[in-house]
LUMKE-398675 format. One record per atom (N, C-alpha, C): residue number from 1; residue in one letter; atom name; x, y, z. Coordinates in steps of 0.05 Angstrom, whole numbers, plus 5000, padded with zeros to 4 digits. Example, Ala and Ser with C-alpha at 12.3 -4.5 7.8 and 13.67 -1.06 7.14 Angstrom:
REM LUMKE-398675
{tiza 1 "A" "N" {5264 4886 5156}},
{tiza 1 "A" "CA" {5246 4910 5156}},
{tiza 1 "A" "C" {5264 4934 5156}},
{tiza 2 "S" "N" {5257 4955 5142}},
{tiza 2 "S" "CA" {5273 4979 5143}},
{tiza 2 "S" "C" {5258 5001 5157}},
This chain:
REM LUMKE-398675
{tiza 1 "M" "N" {5018 4973 5001}},
{tiza 1 "M" "CA" {4999 4999 4999}},
{tiza 1 "M" "C" {5020 5024 4999}},
{tiza 2 "R" "N" {5015 5041 4981}},
{tiza 2 "R" "CA" {5031 5064 4972}},
{tiza 2 "R" "C" {5021 5088 4993}},
{tiza 3 "Y" "N" {4994 5087 4993}},
{tiza 3 "Y" "CA" {4983 5114 5004}},
{tiza 3 "Y" "C" {4953 5101 5017}},
{tiza 4 "R" "N" {4946 5115 5041}},
{tiza 4 "R" "CA" {4923 5110 5051}},
{tiza 4 "R" "C" {4912 5132 5068}},
{tiza 5 "E" "N" {4889 5142 5065}},
{tiza 5 "E" "CA" {4876 5164 5080}},
{tiza 5 "E" "C" {4849 5160 5083}},
{tiza 6 "V" "N" {4841 5164 5106}},
{tiza 6 "V" "CA" {4812 5162 5114}},
{tiza 6 "V" "C" {4799 5193 5123}},
{tiza 7 "I" "N" {4780 5198 5110}},
{tiza 7 "I" "CA" {4774 5228 5120}},
{tiza 7 "I" "C" {4743 5218 5135}},
{tiza 8 "R" "N" {4745 5227 5163}},
{tiza 8 "R" "CA" {4725 5222 5179}},
{tiza 8 "R" "C" {4707 5249 5183}},
{tiza 9 "M" "N" {4686 5243 5194}},
{tiza 9 "M" "CA" {4669 5268 5203}},
{tiza 9 "M" "C" {4679 5280 5225}},
{tiza 10 "P" "N" {4682 5305 5226}},
{tiza 10 "P" "CA" {4695 5320 5249}},
{tiza 10 "P" "C" {4677 5320 5273}},
{tiza 11 "L" "N" {4687 5320 5296}},
{tiza 11 "L" "CA" {4673 5315 5324}},
{tiza 11 "L" "C" {4650 5339 5325}},
{tiza 12 "W" "N" {4657 5361 5318}},
{tiza 12 "W" "CA" {4637 5384 5322}},
{tiza 12 "W" "C" {4614 5376 5305}},
{tiza 13 "L" "N" {4617 5361 5282}},
{tiza 13 "L" "CA" {4591 5356 5267}},
{tiza 13 "L" "C" {4574 5330 5276}},
{tiza 14 "L" "N" {4592 5313 5291}},
{tiza 14 "L" "CA" {4579 5292 5304}},
{tiza 14 "L" "C" {4564 5303 5327}},
{tiza 15 "A" "N" {4575 5321 5339}},
{tiza 15 "A" "CA" {4565 5331 5368}},
{tiza 15 "A" "C" {4539 5345 5358}},
{tiza 16 "I" "N" {4537 5361 5337}},
{tiza 16 "I" "CA" {4511 5373 5331}},
{tiza 16 "I" "C" {4487 5352 5321}},
{tiza 17 "I" "N" {4498 5334 5307}},
{tiza 17 "I" "CA" {4476 5310 5302}},
{tiza 17 "I" "C" {4468 5297 5330}},
{tiza 18 "Y" "N" {4488 5292 5346}},
{tiza 18 "Y" "CA" {4480 5279 5368}},
{tiza 18 "Y" "C" {4460 5299 5385}},
{tiza 19 "F" "N" {4463 5320 5387}},
{tiza 19 "F" "CA" {4450 5343 5400}},
{tiza 19 "F" "C" {4420 5343 5390}},
{tiza 20 "F" "N" {4418 5341 5363}},
{tiza 20 "F" "CA" {4388 5337 5350}},
{tiza 20 "F" "C" {4377 5315 5358}},
{tiza 21 "L" "N" {4389 5292 5354}},
{tiza 21 "L" "CA" {4380 5268 5360}},
{tiza 21 "L" "C" {4373 5265 5393}},
{tiza 22 "L" "N" {4387 5279 5411}},
{tiza 22 "L" "CA" {4378 5282 5439}},
{tiza 22 "L" "C" {4356 5295 5444}},
{tiza 23 "S" "N" {4350 5317 5427}},
{tiza 23 "S" "CA" {4323 5330 5431}},
{tiza 23 "S" "C" {4301 5313 5424}},
{tiza 24 "L" "N" {4308 5295 5404}},
{tiza 24 "L" "CA" {4286 5271 5400}},
{tiza 24 "L" "C" {4279 5252 5422}},
{tiza 25 "V" "N" {4301 5249 5433}},
{tiza 25 "V" "CA" {4300 5227 5459}},
{tiza 25 "V" "C" {4286 5240 5478}},
{tiza 26 "L" "N" {4293 5266 5490}},
{tiza 26 "L" "CA" {4280 5279 5507}},
{tiza 26 "L" "C" {4252 5283 5500}},
{tiza 27 "S" "N" {4241 5287 5477}},
{tiza 27 "S" "CA" {4211 5286 5470}},
{tiza 27 "S" "C" {4201 5259 5477}},
{tiza 28 "I" "N" {4215 5237 5471}},
{tiza 28 "I" "CA" {4201 5212 5468}},
{tiza 28 "I" "C" {4202 5203 5504}},
{tiza 29 "G" "N" {4223 5212 5517}},
{tiza 29 "G" "CA" {4223 5206 5546}},
{tiza 29 "G" "C" {4201 5221 5560}},
{tiza 30 "A" "N" {4197 5249 5554}},
{tiza 30 "A" "CA" {4173 5265 5566}},
{tiza 30 "A" "C" {4147 5251 5555}},
{tiza 31 "A" "N" {4140 5242 5534}},
{tiza 31 "A" "CA" {4115 5232 5525}},
{tiza 31 "A" "C" {4113 5203 5538}},
{tiza 32 "L" "N" {4131 5190 5535}},
{tiza 32 "L" "CA" {4130 5157 5537}},
{tiza 32 "L" "C" {4142 5146 5565}},
{tiza 33 "G" "N" {4157 5164 5581}},
{tiza 33 "G" "CA" {4169 5152 5601}},
{tiza 33 "G" "C" {4199 5145 5599}},
{tiza 34 "N" "N" {4215 5136 5620}},
{tiza 34 "N" "CA" {4239 5131 5624}},
{tiza 34 "N" "C" {4250 5109 5605}},
{tiza 35 "T" "N" {4236 5086 5605}},
{tiza 35 "T" "CA" {4241 5062 5592}},
{tiza 35 "T" "C" {4245 5069 5560}},
{tiza 36 "A" "N" {4224 5082 5552}},
{tiza 36 "A" "CA" {4226 5091 5523}},
{tiza 36 "A" "C" {4249 5111 5517}},
{tiza 37 "A" "N" {4253 5128 5536}},
{tiza 37 "A" "CA" {4278 5148 5532}},
{tiza 37 "A" "C" {4304 5132 5534}},
{tiza 38 "I" "N" {4305 5112 5550}},
{tiza 38 "I" "CA" {4333 5097 5551}},
{tiza 38 "I" "C" {4332 5082 5526}},
{tiza 39 "V" "N" {4314 5067 5513}},
{tiza 39 "V" "CA" {4316 5051 5491}},
{tiza 39 "V" "C" {4318 5071 5463}},
{tiza 40 "S" "N" {4307 5093 5464}},
{tiza 40 "S" "CA" {4313 5113 5441}},
{tiza 40 "S" "C" {4341 5125 5446}},
{tiza 41 "L" "N" {4350 5129 5471}},
{tiza 41 "L" "CA" {4380 5138 5472}},
{tiza 41 "L" "C" {4399 5119 5456}},
{tiza 42 "L" "N" {4393 5092 5466}},
{tiza 42 "L" "CA" {4411 5070 5457}},
{tiza 42 "L" "C" {4408 5069 5427}},
{tiza 43 "A" "N" {4387 5075 5419}},
{tiza 43 "A" "CA" {4382 5071 5387}},
{tiza 43 "A" "C" {4392 5098 5376}},
{tiza 44 "T" "N" {4389 5120 5385}},
{tiza 44 "T" "CA" {4405 5144 5371}},
{tiza 44 "T" "C" {4433 5145 5373}},
{tiza 45 "T" "N" {4442 5130 5396}},
{tiza 45 "T" "CA" {4472 5129 5399}},
{tiza 45 "T" "C" {4484 5109 5376}},
{tiza 46 "A" "N" {4470 5086 5372}},
{tiza 46 "A" "CA" {4476 5067 5351}},
{tiza 46 "A" "C" {4475 5081 5327}},
{tiza 47 "L" "N" {4457 5094 5318}},
{tiza 47 "L" "CA" {4452 5111 5293}},
{tiza 47 "L" "C" {4474 5129 5288}},
{tiza 48 "L" "N" {4484 5145 5311}},
{tiza 48 "L" "CA" {4504 5159 5306}},
{tiza 48 "L" "C" {4532 5148 5298}},
{tiza 49 "V" "N" {4538 5126 5313}},
{tiza 49 "V" "CA" {4560 5109 5308}},
{tiza 49 "V" "C" {4557 5099 5279}},
{tiza 50 "L" "N" {4534 5091 5270}},
{tiza 50 "L" "CA" {4531 5085 5239}},
{tiza 50 "L" "C" {4535 5106 5221}},
{tiza 51 "I" "N" {4527 5131 5230}},
{tiza 51 "I" "CA" {4528 5151 5212}},
{tiza 51 "I" "C" {4559 5159 5210}},
{tiza 52 "A" "N" {4574 5160 5233}},
{tiza 52 "A" "CA" {4603 5166 5230}},
{tiza 52 "A" "C" {4620 5147 5217}},
{tiza 53 "L" "N" {4608 5118 5217}},
{tiza 53 "L" "CA" {4627 5097 5203}},
{tiza 53 "L" "C" {4619 5098 5169}},
{tiza 54 "K" "N" {4594 5103 5167}},
{tiza 54 "K" "CA" {4589 5103 5138}},
{tiza 54 "K" "C" {4597 5130 5122}},
{tiza 55 "S" "N" {4600 5149 5139}},
{tiza 55 "S" "CA" {4606 5175 5124}},
{tiza 55 "S" "C" {4639 5179 5119}},
{tiza 56 "A" "N" {4654 5157 5129}},
{tiza 56 "A" "CA" {4682 5159 5126}},
{tiza 56 "A" "C" {4688 5155 5096}},
{tiza 57 "L" "N" {4706 5167 5085}},
{tiza 57 "L" "CA" {4716 5165 5055}},
{tiza 57 "L" "C" {4745 5155 5056}},
{tiza 58 "R" "N" {4748 5133 5049}},
{tiza 58 "R" "CA" {4777 5120 5045}},
{tiza 58 "R" "C" {4791 5124 5016}},
{tiza 59 "I" "N" {4815 5130 5017}},
{tiza 59 "I" "CA" {4830 5135 4994}},
{tiza 59 "I" "C" {4852 5117 4997}},
{tiza 60 "E" "N" {4857 5100 4977}},
{tiza 60 "E" "CA" {4878 5082 4978}},
{tiza 60 "E" "C" {4889 5079 4949}},
{tiza 61 "I" "N" {4917 5077 4953}},
{tiza 61 "I" "CA" {4936 5074 4928}},
{tiza 61 "I" "C" {4955 5050 4932}},
{tiza 62 "N" "N" {4954 5029 4913}},
{tiza 62 "N" "CA" {4975 5010 4918}},
{tiza 62 "N" "C" {4989 5011 4890}},
{tiza 63 "D" "N" {5001 4989 4883}},
{tiza 63 "D" "CA" {5019 4989 4860}},
{tiza 63 "D" "C" {5003 4984 4834}},
{tiza 64 "E" "N" {4979 4980 4835}},
{tiza 64 "E" "CA" {4959 4974 4814}},
{tiza 64 "E" "C" {4936 4993 4810}},
{tiza 65 "E" "N" {4924 5003 4833}},
{tiza 65 "E" "CA" {4900 5019 4830}},
{tiza 65 "E" "C" {4896 5040 4851}},
{tiza 66 "L" "N" {4875 5056 4841}},
{tiza 66 "L" "CA" {4870 5078 4859}},
{tiza 66 "L" "C" {4840 5072 4866}},
{tiza 67 "R" "N" {4835 5071 4895}},
{tiza 67 "R" "CA" {4809 5068 4908}},
{tiza 67 "R" "C" {4802 5088 4924}},
{tiza 68 "V" "N" {4776 5098 4915}},
{tiza 68 "V" "CA" {4764 5122 4931}},
{tiza 68 "V" "C" {4733 5108 4938}},
{tiza 69 "G" "N" {4729 5106 4963}},
{tiza 69 "G" "CA" {4708 5094 4970}},
{tiza 69 "G" "C" {4706 5063 4961}},
{tiza 70 "R" "N" {4683 5062 4946}},
{tiza 70 "R" "CA" {4681 5035 4930}},
{tiza 70 "R" "C" {4687 5038 4904}},
{tiza 71 "A" "N" {4693 5057 4891}},
{tiza 71 "A" "CA" {4705 5062 4864}},
{tiza 71 "A" "C" {4732 5054 4863}},
{tiza 72 "H" "N" {4743 5043 4841}},
{tiza 72 "H" "CA" {4770 5040 4834}},
{tiza 72 "H" "C" {4778 5040 4806}},
{tiza 73 "I" "N" {4800 5046 4803}},
{tiza 73 "I" "CA" {4806 5045 4775}},
{tiza 73 "I" "C" {4840 5043 4774}},
{tiza 74 "E" "N" {4845 5030 4753}},
{tiza 74 "E" "CA" {4874 5022 4746}},
{tiza 74 "E" "C" {4892 5047 4744}},
{tiza 75 "L" "N" {4915 5047 4754}},
{tiza 75 "L" "CA" {4930 5073 4751}},
{tiza 75 "L" "C" {4941 5077 4726}},
{tiza 76 "K" "N" {4939 5060 4702}},
{tiza 76 "K" "CA" {4946 5062 4678}},
{tiza 76 "K" "C" {4929 5083 4666}},
{tiza 77 "F" "N" {4904 5086 4677}},
{tiza 77 "F" "CA" {4882 5102 4665}},
{tiza 77 "F" "C" {4883 5127 4679}},
{tiza 78 "V" "N" {4899 5134 4693}},
{tiza 78 "V" "CA" {4899 5164 4707}},
{tiza 78 "V" "C" {4923 5178 4690}},
{tiza 79 "S" "N" {4911 5195 4678}},
{tiza 79 "S" "CA" {4928 5214 4661}},
{tiza 79 "S" "C" {4940 5236 4676}},
{tiza 80 "S" "N" {4928 5252 4693}},
{tiza 80 "S" "CA" {4938 5274 4705}},
{tiza 80 "S" "C" {4923 5278 4731}},
{tiza 81 "I" "N" {4936 5293 4747}},
{tiza 81 "I" "CA" {4924 5301 4774}},
{tiza 81 "I" "C" {4933 5327 4783}},
{tiza 82 "Q" "N" {4916 5341 4796}},
{tiza 82 "Q" "CA" {4923 5366 4805}},
{tiza 82 "Q" "C" {4910 5372 4828}},
{tiza 83 "T" "N" {4925 5388 4846}},
{tiza 83 "T" "CA" {4913 5396 4873}},
{tiza 83 "T" "C" {4896 5419 4868}},
{tiza 84 "L" "N" {4873 5425 4881}},
{tiza 84 "L" "CA" {4857 5444 4878}},
{tiza 84 "L" "C" {4853 5459 4906}},
{tiza 85 "T" "N" {4849 5484 4909}},
{tiza 85 "T" "CA" {4846 5502 4930}},
{tiza 85 "T" "C" {4813 5498 4938}},
{tiza 86 "A" "N" {4808 5512 4963}},
{tiza 86 "A" "CA" {4784 5510 4971}},
{tiza 86 "A" "C" {4764 5521 4950}},
{tiza 87 "S" "N" {4771 5546 4937}},
{tiza 87 "S" "CA" {4755 5559 4915}},
{tiza 87 "S" "C" {4754 5540 4893}},
{tiza 88 "E" "N" {4777 5529 4884}},
{tiza 88 "E" "CA" {4773 5515 4861}},
{tiza 88 "E" "C" {4751 5490 4864}},
{tiza 89 "M" "N" {4752 5478 4888}},
{tiza 89 "M" "CA" {4738 5454 4894}},
{tiza 89 "M" "C" {4709 5465 4893}},
{tiza 90 "A" "N" {4703 5487 4908}},
{tiza 90 "A" "CA" {4675 5499 4906}},
{tiza 90 "A" "C" {4664 5501 4882}},
{tiza 91 "S" "N" {4682 5511 4862}},
{tiza 91 "S" "CA" {4671 5517 4836}},
{tiza 91 "S" "C" {4664 5490 4819}},
{tiza 92 "L" "N" {4683 5470 4823}},
{tiza 92 "L" "CA" {4678 5448 4810}},
{tiza 92 "L" "C" {4659 5430 4822}},
{tiza 93 "R" "N" {4651 5433 4846}},
{tiza 93 "R" "CA" {4629 5423 4860}},
{tiza 93 "R" "C" {4599 5432 4848}},
{tiza 94 "T" "N" {4604 5454 4841}},
{tiza 94 "T" "CA" {4576 5473 4834}},
{tiza 94 "T" "C" {4571 5480 4806}},
{tiza 95 "R" "N" {4580 5503 4799}},
{tiza 95 "R" "CA" {4573 5516 4774}},
{tiza 95 "R" "C" {4592 5503 4752}},
{tiza 96 "D" "N" {4609 5494 4757}},
{tiza 96 "D" "CA" {4632 5484 4738}},
{tiza 96 "D" "C" {4635 5451 4736}},
{tiza 97 "A" "N" {4614 5439 4747}},
{tiza 97 "A" "CA" {4614 5411 4749}},
{tiza 97 "A" "C" {4604 5397 4726}},
{tiza 98 "N" "N" {4621 5380 4719}},
{tiza 98 "N" "CA" {4613 5357 4695}},
{tiza 98 "N" "C" {4595 5339 4708}},
{tiza 99 "P" "N" {4573 5333 4698}},
{tiza 99 "P" "CA" {4552 5314 4706}},
{tiza 99 "P" "C" {4562 5288 4703}},
{tiza 100 "A" "N" {4581 5283 4687}},
{tiza 100 "A" "CA" {4592 5256 4682}},
{tiza 100 "A" "C" {4614 5247 4701}},
{tiza 101 "A" "N" {4623 5267 4719}},
{tiza 101 "A" "CA" {4645 5267 4736}},
{tiza 101 "A" "C" {4639 5249 4762}},
{tiza 102 "F" "N" {4658 5237 4774}},
{tiza 102 "F" "CA" {4653 5218 4797}},
{tiza 102 "F" "C" {4662 5239 4818}},
{tiza 103 "L" "N" {4647 5244 4836}},
{tiza 103 "L" "CA" {4648 5261 4858}},
{tiza 103 "L" "C" {4649 5244 4884}},
{tiza 104 "A" "N" {4678 5248 4898}},
{tiza 104 "A" "CA" {4679 5233 4924}},
{tiza 104 "A" "C" {4689 5259 4946}},
{tiza 105 "I" "N" {4664 5272 4954}},
{tiza 105 "I" "CA" {4669 5300 4969}},
{tiza 105 "I" "C" {4659 5293 4994}},
{tiza 106 "R" "N" {4669 5311 5012}},
{tiza 106 "R" "CA" {4659 5313 5040}},
{tiza 106 "R" "C" {4660 5343 5044}},
{tiza 107 "F" "N" {4637 5357 5050}},
{tiza 107 "F" "CA" {4635 5385 5054}},
{tiza 107 "F" "C" {4652 5396 5078}},
{tiza 108 "W" "N" {4660 5381 5095}},
{tiza 108 "W" "CA" {4677 5390 5116}},
{tiza 108 "W" "C" {4707 5391 5110}},
{tiza 109 "S" "N" {4715 5382 5087}},
{tiza 109 "S" "CA" {4740 5382 5082}},
{tiza 109 "S" "C" {4743 5399 5053}},
{tiza 110 "P" "N" {4754 5423 5057}},
{tiza 110 "P" "CA" {4753 5440 5032}},
{tiza 110 "P" "C" {4772 5435 5010}},
{tiza 111 "A" "N" {4793 5421 5016}},
{tiza 111 "A" "CA" {4816 5418 4996}},
{tiza 111 "A" "C" {4810 5391 4982}},
{tiza 112 "G" "N" {4826 5387 4959}},
{tiza 112 "G" "CA" {4822 5363 4944}},
{tiza 112 "G" "C" {4841 5363 4922}},
{tiza 113 "V" "N" {4834 5342 4902}},
{tiza 113 "V" "CA" {4850 5338 4880}},
{tiza 113 "V" "C" {4826 5329 4858}},
{tiza 114 "R" "N" {4837 5339 4830}},
{tiza 114 "R" "CA" {4819 5326 4808}},
{tiza 114 "R" "C" {4839 5307 4794}},
{tiza 115 "V" "N" {4829 5284 4791}},
{tiza 115 "V" "CA" {4843 5261 4780}},
{tiza 115 "V" "C" {4828 5255 4752}},
{tiza 116 "V" "N" {4844 5265 4730}},
{tiza 116 "V" "CA" {4834 5261 4701}},
{tiza 116 "V" "C" {4840 5233 4692}},
{tiza 117 "I" "N" {4814 5225 4682}},
{tiza 117 "I" "CA" {4815 5195 4671}},
{tiza 117 "I" "C" {4814 5191 4647}},
{tiza 118 "N" "N" {4831 5176 4632}},
{tiza 118 "N" "CA" {4835 5170 4608}},
{tiza 118 "N" "C" {4832 5138 4597}},
{tiza 119 "D" "N" {4804 5130 4599}},
{tiza 119 "D" "CA" {4796 5107 4591}},
{tiza 119 "D" "C" {4774 5106 4571}},
{tiza 120 "S" "N" {4781 5094 4547}},
{tiza 120 "S" "CA" {4762 5094 4527}},
{tiza 120 "S" "C" {4736 5084 4532}},
{tiza 121 "R" "N" {4735 5065 4550}},
{tiza 121 "R" "CA" {4712 5046 4562}},
{tiza 121 "R" "C" {4695 5061 4585}},
{tiza 122 "D" "N" {4705 5084 4593}},
{tiza 122 "D" "CA" {4695 5097 4616}},
{tiza 122 "D" "C" {4689 5126 4610}},
{tiza 123 "S" "N" {4662 5135 4610}},
{tiza 123 "S" "CA" {4654 5161 4602}},
{tiza 123 "S" "C" {4662 5182 4623}},
{tiza 124 "T" "N" {4671 5174 4647}},
{tiza 124 "T" "CA" {4678 5189 4669}},
{tiza 124 "T" "C" {4702 5210 4661}},
{tiza 125 "P" "N" {4701 5235 4662}},
{tiza 125 "P" "CA" {4723 5251 4651}},
{tiza 125 "P" "C" {4744 5254 4671}},
{tiza 126 "Y" "N" {4735 5258 4701}},
{tiza 126 "Y" "CA" {4754 5263 4719}},
{tiza 126 "Y" "C" {4741 5250 4744}},
{tiza 127 "W" "N" {4756 5247 4764}},
{tiza 127 "W" "CA" {4744 5244 4793}},
{tiza 127 "W" "C" {4753 5268 4810}},
{tiza 128 "L" "N" {4735 5278 4824}},
{tiza 128 "L" "CA" {4737 5301 4844}},
{tiza 128 "L" "C" {4735 5289 4871}},
{tiza 129 "V" "N" {4762 5291 4886}},
{tiza 129 "V" "CA" {4763 5274 4907}},
{tiza 129 "V" "C" {4772 5293 4930}},
{tiza 130 "T" "N" {4759 5296 4953}},
{tiza 130 "T" "CA" {4769 5308 4980}},
{tiza 130 "T" "C" {4792 5297 4988}},
{tiza 131 "S" "N" {4808 5313 4999}},
{tiza 131 "S" "CA" {4833 5301 5012}},
{tiza 131 "S" "C" {4845 5318 5034}},
{tiza 132 "K" "N" {4852 5307 5053}},
{tiza 132 "K" "CA" {4864 5327 5078}},
{tiza 132 "K" "C" {4890 5332 5074}},
{tiza 133 "N" "N" {4904 5318 5055}},
{tiza 133 "N" "CA" {4934 5321 5046}},
{tiza 133 "N" "C" {4936 5318 5015}},
{tiza 134 "P" "N" {4929 5336 4998}},
{tiza 134 "P" "CA" {4930 5331 4970}},
{tiza 134 "P" "C" {4956 5329 4957}},
{tiza 135 "R" "N" {4977 5342 4969}},
{tiza 135 "R" "CA" {5003 5339 4960}},
{tiza 135 "R" "C" {5012 5308 4962}},
{tiza 136 "A" "N" {5010 5299 4986}},
{tiza 136 "A" "CA" {5016 5268 4991}},
{tiza 136 "A" "C" {5002 5251 4972}},
{tiza 137 "L" "N" {4974 5257 4967}},
{tiza 137 "L" "CA" {4960 5240 4951}},
{tiza 137 "L" "C" {4973 5244 4921}},
{tiza 138 "I" "N" {4980 5264 4914}},
{tiza 138 "I" "CA" {4989 5271 4885}},
{tiza 138 "I" "C" {5020 5254 4880}},
{tiza 139 "K" "N" {5035 5261 4906}},
{tiza 139 "K" "CA" {5063 5247 4907}},
{tiza 139 "K" "C" {5058 5215 4903}},
{tiza 140 "A" "N" {5041 5205 4914}},
{tiza 140 "A" "CA" {5033 5175 4914}},
{tiza 140 "A" "C" {5024 5168 4888}},
{tiza 141 "L" "N" {5008 5183 4871}},
{tiza 141 "L" "CA" {5001 5178 4846}},
{tiza 141 "L" "C" {5021 5177 4824}},
{tiza 142 "E" "N" {5039 5201 4828}},
{tiza 142 "E" "CA" {5061 5205 4811}},
{tiza 142 "E" "C" {5081 5182 4811}},
{tiza 143 "L" "N" {5082 5168 4830}},
{tiza 143 "L" "CA" {5104 5144 4833}},
{tiza 143 "L" "C" {5098 5124 4810}},
{tiza 144 "N" "N" {5075 5127 4798}},
{tiza 144 "N" "CA" {5066 5107 4776}},
{tiza 144 "N" "C" {5085 5106 4753}},
């Protein structure tokens, strides 16, 4: 494994989600009693853990392929890669977006890279990938 990065949801965002869920628990507790409140507290805590696990974005590069989440492509089809600033990422996510592009983005991480794909069998022009460390990602891809 040449490169591995996991982008997880920040704690402040998990706390906001949990506080919203706790307001639901309080409502259930007030209406139905302590037992229902405890059950709903356990259920909402499990839901928060599930949200945290499912929202993580895994980026992996080995000697043969690039994996971003469940998507993967052989490195021979990566023609170029460029680092993007927060403003460039914002424009590529919105008004300058190509509908055929693959987006692996997380709104809480502003920086990222654009990986241009050169595969005649694939209509995807590029991958837009959020990264905490875009330079290290580019360096790992350039070792190809």
